[in-house]
C-alpha positions in Angstrom: 9.3 -9.8 -100.3 7.7 -13.3 -100.6 10.9 -14.9 -100.2 11.2 -13.3 -96.4 7.8 -14.6 -95.4 9.5 -18.2 -94.7 12.2 -16.7 -92.4 10.1 -14.4 -90.4 7.4 -17.1 -89.8 10.3 -19.4 -88.7 11.6 -16.8 -86.4 8.0 -16.3 -85.0 7.7 -20.1 -84.4 10.9 -20.4 -82.3 9.7 -17.5 -80.3 6.1 -19.2 -79.8 7.8 -22.4 -78.8 10.0 -20.5 -76.4 7.1 -19.3 -74.7 5.5 -22.5 -74.3 8.8 -23.9 -72.7 8.6 -21.2 -70.5 5.3 -21.6 -69.6 6.1 -25.2 -68.1 5.6 -25.2 -64.5 8.8 -24.6 -62.9 7.6 -26.1 -59.3 5.7 -25.1 -56.3 6.9 -23.1 -53.3 8.9 -25.3 -50.4 6.5 -24.3 -48.0 3.0 -22.8 -48.1 3.4 -20.4 -45.0 6.8 -19.2 -43.3 8.0 -21.3 -40.2 9.9 -20.2 -37.2 12.8 -22.4 -36.8 14.9 -24.4 -39.3 17.0 -27.2 -38.4 20.0 -28.1 -40.7 21.5 -31.5 -40.3 24.8 -31.6 -42.1 26.0 -35.3 -43.1 29.5 -34.6 -44.7 30.4 -37.0 -47.6 27.0 -38.6 -47.8 25.4 -39.5 -51.3 22.1 -41.4 -52.3 24.0 -44.4 -53.0 24.9 -44.8 -49.4 21.1 -44.8 -48.5 21.1 -47.8 -50.9 24.2 -49.7 -49.6 23.6 -49.1 -45.9 21.0 -49.7 -43.3 20.1 -46.0 -42.1 16.3 -46.4 -41.2 16.2 -42.7 -39.6 17.4 -41.1 -43.0 14.9 -43.5 -45.1 12.2 -42.5 -42.8 12.9 -38.8 -42.9 13.3 -39.1 -46.9 9.9 -40.6 -46.9 8.0 -37.4 -46.3 10.6 -35.3 -47.8 11.6 -33.3 -50.9 14.8 -34.8 -52.2 17.5 -33.9 -54.7 20.9 -33.9 -55.6 23.2 -31.2 -54.2 26.0 -30.3 -56.5 28.9 -29.2 -54.6 31.6 -28.1 -57.1 32.5 -24.7 -57.0 33.9 -23.5 -60.5 36.5 -25.7 -61.7 37.3 -27.2 -58.5 35.9 -29.7 -56.0 34.8 -27.7 -52.9 36.6 -28.4 -49.9 34.7 -28.5 -46.4 35.5 -25.1 -45.7 34.6 -23.6 -49.3 31.1 -25.5 -48.7 30.2 -24.0 -45.5 31.4 -20.6 -46.6 29.4 -20.9 -49.8 26.4 -22.3 -47.8 26.4 -18.6 -45.7 27.1 -16.5 -48.6 24.6 -17.6 -50.8 27.0 -17.3 -53.4 30.2 -19.1 -54.4 32.8 -18.7 -51.9 36.4 -20.1 -51.3 38.4 -20.6 -48.0 41.3 -18.5 -47.2 44.7 -20.2 -47.1 45.3 -19.2 -43.2 43.0 -20.6 -40.6 40.6 -22.0 -43.2 38.6 -24.1 -40.6 39.5 -22.4 -37.2 36.7 -21.4 -34.9 36.5 -21.1 -31.1 34.4 -21.2 -28.2 34.9 -18.0 -25.9 36.6 -20.1 -23.2 39.1 -21.5 -25.6 42.6 -21.0 -26.7 44.7 -21.0 -30.0 48.1 -21.6 -30.0 48.1 -20.8 -26.5 46.2 -17.2 -26.8 42.7 -17.1 -25.5 39.9 -16.3 -28.0 39.2 -12.8 -26.4 42.6 -11.7 -27.0 42.8 -13.0 -30.7 39.3 -11.2 -31.2 40.7 -7.9 -30.1 43.6 -8.2 -32.6 41.5 -9.5 -35.4 38.2 -7.3 -35.0 38.9 -4.9 -32.4 36.3 -5.9 -29.6 35.1 -9.4 -28.2 31.5 -10.2 -28.6 29.9 -13.6 -27.2 29.7 -16.5 -29.3 31.4 -19.0 -31.5 34.4 -16.8 -33.4 35.6 -18.1 -36.7 39.0 -16.5 -37.1 39.8 -16.2 -40.6 36.6 -13.9 -41.3 38.6 -11.1 -42.4 41.0 -13.4 -44.6 37.9 -14.8 -46.2 36.3 -11.6 -46.9 39.2 -10.4 -48.9 40.0 -13.2 -50.4 36.3 -13.7 -51.9 36.2 -9.8 -52.8 39.3 -10.6 -54.8 38.4 -13.7 -56.0 36.2 -14.9 -59.2 33.0 -15.3 -57.7 32.4 -12.3 -55.5 30.9 -14.3 -52.5 30.3 -12.6 -49.1 31.1 -14.9 -46.3 28.6 -14.1 -43.4 25.9 -12.6 -45.3 23.3 -15.3 -44.4 24.1 -14.6 -40.8 24.3 -10.8 -41.5 20.6 -11.0 -43.0 19.3 -13.3 -40.1 20.8 -11.1 -37.8 19.0 -8.1 -39.3 15.5 -9.8 -39.3 16.3 -10.4 -35.3 16.6 -14.4 -36.2 18.6 -16.4 -33.8 21.5 -18.4 -35.0 23.6 -21.3 -33.4 26.1 -24.1 -34.5 26.8 -27.4 -32.8 29.9 -28.9 -34.5 33.3 -30.6 -33.9 35.3 -32.4 -36.9 39.0 -31.9 -35.1 41.2 -34.4 -36.0 43.8 -34.2 -33.1 44.0 -33.3 -29.6 46.7 -32.5 -27.0 49.1 -30.5 -29.1 51.8 -28.0 -27.2 50.0 -24.9 -26.6 53.1 -22.5 -27.3 53.5 -24.0 -30.8 51.2 -23.6 -33.9 48.3 -26.3 -34.0 49.0 -29.1 -36.5 47.4 -29.2 -39.8 43.7 -30.5 -39.5 43.8 -30.2 -35.5 40.9 -27.8 -35.9 37.8 -28.7 -38.3 35.2 -26.5 -37.5 34.2 -24.9 -40.7 30.7 -25.5 -40.1 30.5 -22.2 -37.9 30.9 -20.1 -41.2 27.5 -21.1 -42.4 25.5 -19.2 -39.6 28.4 -16.6 -38.9 28.1 -12.8 -39.3 30.3 -10.7 -41.4 32.9 -10.5 -38.5 32.9 -14.1 -38.0 30.5 -14.6 -34.9 27.9 -17.0 -34.5 25.9 -16.0 -31.2 24.9 -19.6 -29.9 26.0 -23.2 -30.0 29.4 -25.0 -29.3 32.1 -26.2 -31.5 34.4 -27.0 -28.7 35.9 -30.3 -27.8 33.4 -30.6 -24.9 31.3 -32.5 -27.6 33.9 -35.1 -27.8 34.7 -38.0 -25.9 38.0 -40.4 -25.9 37.4 -43.8 -28.2 40.6 -45.5 -28.9 38.8 -47.5 -31.8 37.4 -44.1 -33.2 39.1 -42.2 -36.1 41.8 -39.9 -34.3 40.6 -41.4 -30.9 37.7 -39.1 -30.5 34.0 -39.0 -31.6 30.9 -37.1 -30.8 28.9 -37.8 -27.5 25.4 -37.8 -29.0 23.8 -36.5 -25.6 26.1 -33.7 -25.2 25.2 -32.7 -28.8 21.5 -33.1 -28.2 21.9 -30.9 -25.1 23.9 -28.3 -26.9 21.3 -28.5 -29.7 18.1 -28.1 -27.4 19.5 -25.3 -25.3 19.8 -23.2 -28.3 16.5 -24.4 -30.1 14.6 -23.7 -26.8 15.4 -20.2 -26.5 14.1 -19.1 -30.0 11.1 -17.7 -31.3 12.7 -17.8 -34.5 16.2 -19.4 -35.3 18.3 -21.5 -37.5 20.3 -24.1 -36.0 23.0 -26.3 -37.8 24.0 -29.6 -36.4 27.0 -31.5 -38.0 27.6 -35.2 -37.9 30.9 -34.3 -37.5 32.3 -38.4 -37.1 31.6 -38.5 -40.8 34.1 -35.7 -41.5 36.4 -37.5 -39.2 36.2 -40.7 -40.7 36.8 -39.2 -44.1 40.0 -37.5 -42.7 41.3 -40.7 -41.1 40.3 -43.1 -43.9 44.0 -42.9 -45.8 45.8 -44.0 -42.7 43.5 -47.3 -42.5 43.6 -50.3 -44.4 40.7 -50.3 -47.3 38.5 -52.8 -45.0 39.0 -51.0 -41.7 38.3 -47.8 -43.7 35.0 -49.0 -44.9 34.0 -50.3 -41.3 34.9 -47.1 -39.9 33.0 -45.1 -42.3 29.9 -47.5 -41.7 30.1 -46.9 -38.3 29.9 -43.4 -38.7 27.2 -43.4 -41.0 25.2 -45.5 -38.3 26.1 -43.0 -35.7 25.0 -40.0 -38.0 21.6 -42.0 -38.8 21.0 -42.4 -35.0 21.8 -38.7 -34.1 19.5 -37.4 -37.3 16.8 -39.3 -35.6 17.1 -38.2 -32.2 17.4 -34.4 -33.7 14.2 -34.8 -35.6 12.6 -36.7 -33.0 13.5 -34.5 -29.7 14.3 -31.1 -31.1 12.5 -30.4 -34.2 8.7 -30.3 -34.0 6.1 -30.8 -36.5 5.8 -26.8 -37.5 9.6 -26.8 -38.1 11.6 -27.1 -41.3 14.4 -29.6 -41.4 17.0 -29.7 -44.2 19.3 -32.5 -44.5 22.2 -32.1 -46.6 26.0 -33.0 -47.4 28.0 -30.1 -47.8 30.6 -32.1 -49.7 30.4 -35.3 -51.8 31.8 -38.7 -51.1 34.4 -40.2 -53.4 31.5 -42.6 -54.8 29.6 -39.9 -56.5 32.0 -37.2 -57.5 30.5 -33.7 -56.8 27.1 -34.7 -56.0 25.7 -34.9 -52.5 22.2 -35.8 -50.6 19.6 -32.9 -49.9 16.3 -33.4 -48.3 14.0 -30.9 -47.2 11.0 -31.6 -44.8 8.4 -28.7 -43.9 4.8 -28.8 -42.6 3.8 -28.6 -46.2 6.1 -31.1 -48.0 4.8 -34.3 -49.2 7.5 -35.6 -51.2 8.6 -34.7 -54.8 12.2 -33.5 -56.0 14.1 -30.3 -55.3 15.0 -27.9 -58.0 15.8 -24.0 -58.2 15.9 -21.2 -60.7 19.6 -21.8 -60.9 19.8 -25.1 -62.3 16.2 -25.3 -63.6 16.3 -29.1 -63.7 14.4 -31.4 -61.6 16.4 -33.1 -59.0 19.2 -30.6 -58.7 20.0 -27.9 -56.5 23.4 -26.0 -55.8 25.3 -24.8 -52.5 24.5 -21.2 -53.2 20.7 -22.2 -53.2 20.6 -23.4 -49.5 20.9 -19.6 -47.8 18.1 -18.2 -49.9 16.1 -20.9 -49.1 16.4 -20.8 -45.4 15.4 -17.2 -45.9 12.2 -18.2 -47.8 11.4 -20.8 -45.2 11.4 -18.1 -42.5 9.5 -15.8 -44.6 12.5 -13.5 -45.5 13.6 -12.7 -49.0 17.5 -12.7 -50.2 18.7 -9.7 -51.8 19.9 -9.2 -55.4 23.8 -9.7 -54.4 22.8 -13.2 -53.2 23.6 -15.8 -56.2 21.4 -18.4 -55.3 17.8 -19.3 -55.8 15.5 -20.6 -53.3 14.6 -24.6 -53.8 11.3 -25.5 -55.4 9.2 -28.6 -55.3 8.8 -30.6 -58.5 6.2 -33.2 -58.2 7.6 -36.8 -59.3 6.0 -39.9 -58.5 7.5 -41.1 -55.2 8.6 -44.8 -56.0 12.0 -44.8 -57.1 13.2 -40.9 -56.3 16.1 -42.0 -54.4 17.2 -45.1 -56.7 16.7 -42.6 -59.6 19.0 -39.7 -58.0 21.5 -42.4 -57.3 21.6 -43.9 -60.8 22.2 -40.1 -62.2 24.8 -39.6 -59.9 26.5 -42.7 -61.2 25.9 -41.7 -65.0 27.7 -38.4 -64.2 30.8 -40.1 -62.9 30.7 -42.4 -65.7 30.6 -39.4 -68.1 33.6 -37.5 -66.5 35.6 -41.0 -66.6 35.0 -41.3 -70.5 36.2 -37.6 -71.2 39.9 -38.5 -70.9 39.6 -41.4 -73.4 36.7 -40.1 -75.9 38.1 -36.8 -76.5 41.7 -37.7 -77.2 40.4 -40.6 -79.4 38.2 -38.0 -81.5 41.4 -36.0 -81.6 43.6 -38.9 -83.0 40.8 -39.7 -85.4 40.6 -36.0 -86.6 44.3 -35.7 -86.9 44.5 -39.1 -89.0 41.6 -38.0 -91.4 43.3 -34.5 -92.2 46.6 -36.3 -92.6 45.2 -38.6 -95.2 43.0 -35.9 -96.9 45.6 -33.4 -97.6 49.0 -35.2 -97.5 48.8 -39.1 -98.3 49.5 -40.1 -101.8 47.8 -43.6 -101.3 44.9 -44.1 -103.4 43.6 -46.9 -101.2 43.5 -44.7 -98.3 42.0 -41.8 -99.9 39.0 -43.5 -101.3 38.0 -43.8 -97.4 38.4 -40.2 -96.8 35.0 -38.9 -97.5 33.0 -41.8 -95.8 35.4 -41.5 -92.8 34.5 -37.5 -92.7 30.8 -38.2 -92.9 31.4 -40.7 -89.9 33.4 -37.9 -88.0 30.6 -35.6 -88.2 28.1 -38.2 -87.1 30.1 -38.5 -83.9 28.4 -35.3 -82.6 24.7 -36.7 -82.6 25.9 -40.3 -82.1 27.4 -39.2 -78.5 24.5 -37.3 -77.5 22.1 -40.1 -78.7 24.2 -42.5 -76.4 23.8 -40.4 -73.2 20.5 -41.4 -73.0 21.2 -45.4 -73.5 21.3 -46.9 -70.1 22.8 -49.9 -71.3 26.3 -48.6 -72.1 26.7 -46.6 -69.1 29.3 -48.0 -67.1 31.2 -50.0 -69.7 33.8 -47.8 -71.4 34.6 -50.4 -74.4 30.9 -51.2 -74.8 30.2 -47.1 -74.7 33.3 -46.8 -77.6 32.0 -49.7 -79.4 28.3 -48.1 -79.7 29.8 -44.9 -80.5 31.8 -46.0 -83.4 29.1 -48.3 -84.6 26.1 -45.4 -84.4 28.5 -42.7 -85.6 29.3 -45.2 -88.7 25.5 -45.6 -89.4 24.8 -42.3 -89.3 27.6 -41.3 -91.5 26.6 -43.8 -94.1 23.5 -42.2 -94.4 24.7 -38.9 -95.0 27.5 -40.6 -97.3 24.8 -41.7 -99.3 23.5 -38.5 -99.7 26.7 -37.2 -101.1 27.0 -39.8 -103.4 23.6 -38.9 -105.3 24.1 -35.5 -104.9 27.6 -34.3 -104.4 27.9 -31.4 -101.9 24.4 -32.2 -100.4 25.6 -34.8 -98.0 27.9 -32.2 -95.8 25.1 -29.7 -95.7 22.7 -32.6 -94.5 25.4 -33.8 -92.0 25.7 -30.2 -90.6 22.2 -29.6 -90.5 21.6 -32.8 -88.6 24.0 -31.5 -85.7 22.1 -27.9 -85.7 18.5 -29.3 -85.8 19.7 -31.8 -83.0 20.7 -29.1 -80.7 17.7 -26.8 -81.4 15.4 -29.5 -80.9 16.9 -30.7 -77.7 16.9 -27.0 -76.2 13.2 -26.6 -76.9 12.5 -29.9 -75.2 14.5 -28.7 -72.0 18.1 -30.1 -72.9 17.5 -33.7 -72.1 20.4 -34.7 -74.5 22.8 -32.2 -72.7 22.9 -34.2 -69.6 25.9 -36.3 -69.0 26.5 -36.3 -72.4 30.3 -36.3 -73.7 30.3 -33.0 -75.0 27.5 -31.8 -72.9 27.6 -31.3 -69.2 27.9 -33.5 -66.2 25.6 -32.4 -63.5 28.5 -33.6 -61.1 30.6 -30.5 -62.6 27.9 -27.9 -61.5 28.8 -25.6 -64.2 25.4 -25.8 -66.0 22.2 -28.1 -65.4 19.9 -26.3 -68.3 20.2 -25.2 -71.7 23.4 -25.5 -73.7 26.9 -26.3 -72.3 30.1 -24.9 -73.2 31.4 -27.9 -75.3 27.8 -28.2 -76.9 27.7 -24.3 -77.6 31.0 -24.7 -79.6 29.4 -27.4 -81.7 26.5 -25.7 -82.2 27.7 -22.3 -83.1 30.3 -24.0 -85.4 27.7 -26.1 -87.3 25.4 -23.0 -87.4 27.9 -20.8 -89.2 29.2 -23.6 -91.6 25.5 -24.4 -92.5 24.9 -20.8 -93.5 28.0 -20.8 -95.6 27.3 -24.3 -97.2 23.7 -23.2 -97.8 24.7 -20.3 -99.7 27.2 -21.7 -101.3 24.9 -24.1 -102.9 21.6 -22.3 -103.4 22.9 -18.8 -103.8 20.7 -15.8 -103.5 17.9 -17.7 -102.6 19.0 -19.1 -99.4 20.2 -15.9 -97.9 17.2 -15.0 -96.1 16.7 -18.5 -94.8 20.5 -18.1 -93.3 19.5 -15.0 -91.8 16.6 -16.5 -89.9 18.7 -19.6 -89.0 21.4 -17.3 -87.5 18.6 -15.4 -85.5 16.9 -18.4 -84.5 19.9 -19.9 -83.1 20.8 -16.7 -81.1 17.3 -16.9 -79.6 17.7 -20.4 -78.7 21.1 -19.9 -77.0 20.1 -16.8 -75.3 16.3 -16.7 -74.1 16.1 -17.3 -70.5 13.4 -20.1 -70.8 15.7 -21.9 -73.2 19.6 -21.5 -72.9 20.2 -18.3 -70.9 23.8 -18.6 -72.1 25.5 -15.2 -71.8 28.9 -16.6 -73.1 27.2 -18.2 -75.9 25.5 -15.2 -77.1 28.4 -12.8 -76.7 30.0 -15.2 -78.7 27.6 -16.0 -81.5 26.3 -12.6 -82.2 29.6 -11.0 -83.7 30.5 -14.0 -85.3 27.2 -14.5 -87.1 27.1 -10.8 -88.0 30.5 -11.2 -89.6 29.4 -14.2 -91.5 26.0 -12.6 -92.6 28.1 -9.5 -93.8 30.3 -11.5 -95.9 27.8 -13.7 -97.3 25.6 -10.9 -98.3 28.8 -9.2 -100.2 29.8 -6.5 -97.6 33.7 -6.3 -97.4 34.3 -6.0 -93.6 35.2 -2.6 -92.1 36.3 -1.3 -88.4 32.8 -0.1 -88.1 31.2 -3.5 -88.4 33.3 -4.4 -85.4 31.5 -2.1 -83.6 28.3 -2.9 -84.9 28.8 -6.7 -84.1 29.7 -5.8 -80.3 26.8 -3.3 -80.0 24.7 -6.0 -81.3 26.1 -8.5 -78.7 25.5 -6.4 -75.8 21.9 -5.5 -76.9 21.2 -9.2 -77.3 22.6 -9.9 -74.1 20.7 -6.9 -72.4 17.2 -7.8 -74.4 17.3 -11.3 -72.9 18.0 -9.9 -69.5 15.3 -7.7 -69.4 12.9 -10.6 -70.8 14.0 -12.4 -67.7 13.4 -9.7 -65.2 9.9 -9.4 -66.7 9.2 -13.3 -65.8 7.7 -14.7 -62.5 10.5 -14.5 -59.7 10.3 -18.3 -59.2 11.5 -18.6 -63.0 14.3 -16.0 -63.4 17.7 -17.2 -64.0 21.2 -15.4 -63.4 20.3 -13.2 -66.4 17.6 -11.4 -64.6 20.6 -10.0 -62.2 22.1 -8.0 -65.1 18.9 -6.1 -65.9 18.4 -5.6 -61.9 21.7 -4.0 -61.6 21.1 -1.6 -64.4 17.7 -0.7 -63.2 19.4 -0.1 -59.9 22.1 2.1 -61.3 24.9 -0.6 -60.8 26.3 -1.0 -64.1 29.8 -1.8 -62.7 28.3 -5.3 -61.7 28.5 -6.2 -65.4 32.2 -5.5 -65.3 32.8 -7.5 -62.3 31.0 -10.6 -63.7 33.0 -10.2 -66.7 36.2 -9.9 -64.8 35.2 -13.1 -62.5 34.4 -15.0 -65.9 37.7 -14.3 -67.3 39.4 -15.3 -63.9 37.2 -18.6 -63.9 38.3 -19.1 -67.4 42.4 -18.1 -67.3 42.9 -18.6 -63.6 43.6 -14.9 -62.6 43.0 -11.3 -63.7 46.4 -10.3 -65.1 46.6 -13.5 -67.0 43.3 -13.1 -68.3 44.0 -9.2 -69.4 47.3 -10.3 -71.0 45.6 -13.2 -73.1 42.6 -10.7 -73.8 45.2 -8.3 -75.4 47.2 -11.1 -77.1 44.0 -12.3 -78.6 43.1 -8.7 -79.8 46.4 -8.3 -81.4 46.1 -12.1 -83.3 42.5 -10.8 -84.5 43.9 -7.6 -85.9 47.0 -9.3 -87.4 44.8 -11.9 -88.9 42.6 -9.2 -90.2 45.3 -7.4 -91.8 46.8 -10.6 -93.3 43.3 -11.8 -94.6 42.9 -8.2 -96.3 46.3 -8.3 -98.0 45.8 -11.7 -99.2 42.2 -10.8 -100.8 40.1 -12.7 -98.2 38.5 -9.7 -96.7 37.9 -6.3 -97.9 37.8 -5.3 -101.8 40.8 -6.8 -103.0 39.1 -10.0 -103.9 41.3 -10.2 -107.3 44.0 -12.1 -105.3 41.7 -14.6 -104.1 42.9 -17.2 -106.8 46.4 -17.6 -104.7 44.2 -19.8 -102.1 43.1 -23.4 -102.7 39.9 -23.8 -104.8 38.1 -25.0 -102.0 38.6 -21.9 -99.8 37.6 -19.3 -102.6 34.6 -17.3 -102.5 32.2 -15.5 -100.3 30.9 -18.6 -98.4 34.4 -20.0 -97.6 35.7 -16.5 -96.4 32.3 -15.9 -94.4 33.0 -19.5 -92.8 36.8 -18.9 -92.0 35.7 -15.2 -90.7 32.7 -16.5 -88.6 34.4 -19.2 -86.9 37.6 -17.4 -86.2 35.4 -14.6 -84.1 33.6 -17.4 -82.6 36.5 -19.2 -81.5 38.3 -16.1 -80.2 35.5 -14.6 -78.5 34.3 -17.9 -77.1 37.5 -18.6 -75.8 37.2 -15.0 -73.8 33.5 -15.2 -72.9 33.1 -18.7 -71.7 34.8 -20.3 -68.7 36.1 -23.5 -70.6 38.9 -21.5 -72.0 40.9 -23.3 -74.9 38.2 -26.2 -74.9 35.7 -24.1 -76.7 37.9 -23.5 -80.1 39.2 -26.9 -79.8 35.9 -28.3 -79.7 34.8 -26.4 -82.8 37.4 -28.6 -84.7 35.1 -31.6 -84.4 32.8 -30.2 -86.9 35.1 -27.6 -88.6 37.9 -30.6 -89.6 35.7 -32.9 -91.4 33.7 -30.2 -93.1 36.9 -28.8 -94.5 38.0 -32.2 -95.7 34.8 -32.9 -97.5 34.9 -29.5 -99.3 38.4 -29.9 -100.1 37.5 -33.5 -101.5 34.6 -32.2 -103.5 36.2 -29.0 -105.2 39.5 -30.5 -106.0 37.4 -33.4 -107.7 38.4 -36.3 -105.5 35.1 -37.4 -104.0 
């Protein structure tokens, strides 16, 4: 009994540390008391780097008193188009634009292909309400209901209408004029998707204008048209002054027009056109803040899409009567300085004193205090680091794969004694690539130089690998245990500290990708899970029965780190790890696997996810993550939402529900077939007397536990995480070197 005291204490320590991590102040509310009016100024394609590179005095003055952050604009695996972004802003949940009429919105007195707006509305919604009409509202609703994210375009407008809060949009980014009225308009002629942010479910915005009356002819401007500032201000003021409570969106549409025209111009002219559009947008912002918004109003300045210089990251700044600086964050990202498109809708509702319903994916902004000096420069540097990380992926990943392929080929097929002497140190260096890559993500000196990064990665991996190799030489077999333990401990410590090493690391996550901002990313989950299974097997192989209590504590602790909402909050990781760990633990304890054990592993995974969901639901509202929604759905009797979430995850991973279903069936067939083959060969079940037919380094319960646990982790991870094949492929970075080391040791070649 005494040998279980240490493991139990270890698990309790993890829980205490998790509670302490969850007790960190998440941030303060964006406003101390509700405001009556919210002005949203859209500056398409603007990043924090633009503020450093151009003279934008009005934006700079606004930022001085505002809370600022990066707005992550990616939706799933794709960069958001402007219609995607505005639909997401208006849904509070990730949304995608339909293929038909994606950016077509009309004023009541306009025509589309020669057809009056009223006639089009009669055909599309059966009535003719007054206001701006987004023609693709029905198509957008269907497209997203059947899509991977389940967004409801127009949800924000619907909630504002229910609360008797006014809505208006002033925008026009059209890229053409004067086309024949009896033919379909040319592509890009209408660019008015800004209307979708505040439309209702039928696509109607009751106030404002998106017509071409906002434009004037200018031969030097992109497409020969530009906004007329006085007309924009007049339209904005007319809407603003008629409300007691309301939300107004004004788009500096010339920025979008300049971006659309850029490919047609020379590089120098393209830069000149954008610089002029930036200057005009800055002047428009200054007038809106001075002439429209009052001191008691809230103002949000954002870019719905990112510019090319900072992929997927754009500006967002919020000024309220009670804001005095700081950086933005949300319960969605749980990282200072970062919010998502879906967080804007619940933020607007919170500013107005309204609460977002459970079906809204985003979470309201919060303000985290940070010293005022250098906020913008730090955000610009972080965006640059994210862009550098993304540029490294196509170089580092193939290089690592090539290195592992050569290592395995030399270890198992080469007859050269000279080359074989390099196998063990080379395998230790391969394992050291993981901690080295995460450490280098925190070294600014190597950011921006691909050759410098690759040299530093190789050098640091060689140093760390030489240390574990030295342990191996003194105590054969222990070096591989230390190398794998180093990876496991690295991830555990990182999660407990708030996952600083994950950000912009090659095998971590890029904040530009916007899939994850806290906890463990999908690639890191693959490394963490594989290292944990291998460490458990290696420990039992080396220390026998004495290691089993510690191994169970290790497996339980890693699940807690991966799944607790204040730490990892990774549903896919928990769903994958729990069955893999259950299978590995059973084999390590001498139990032959049965069909019943598969049911136990499935129930355990579901139970773990539900437990973490209810823990999250019990936390303060501002700290809850997406996990709490599962508990809320179950408590409200909406269990089908879990199935919808799983279906959308499969679609996000494999591109479509039908493809995902076939891959799932194929995966089950492979698992069952693999199980039958392994039983027939004596790897699993009771027929272990045939295990002598396998290579010596694959014999025994620890090896069988490792193989079975890794197989389950790879198969379930392939389905449960939206990184698809990248999960099992990344696992090989840990699995291949360990396999080489064990074969070299057991076969007596170390």
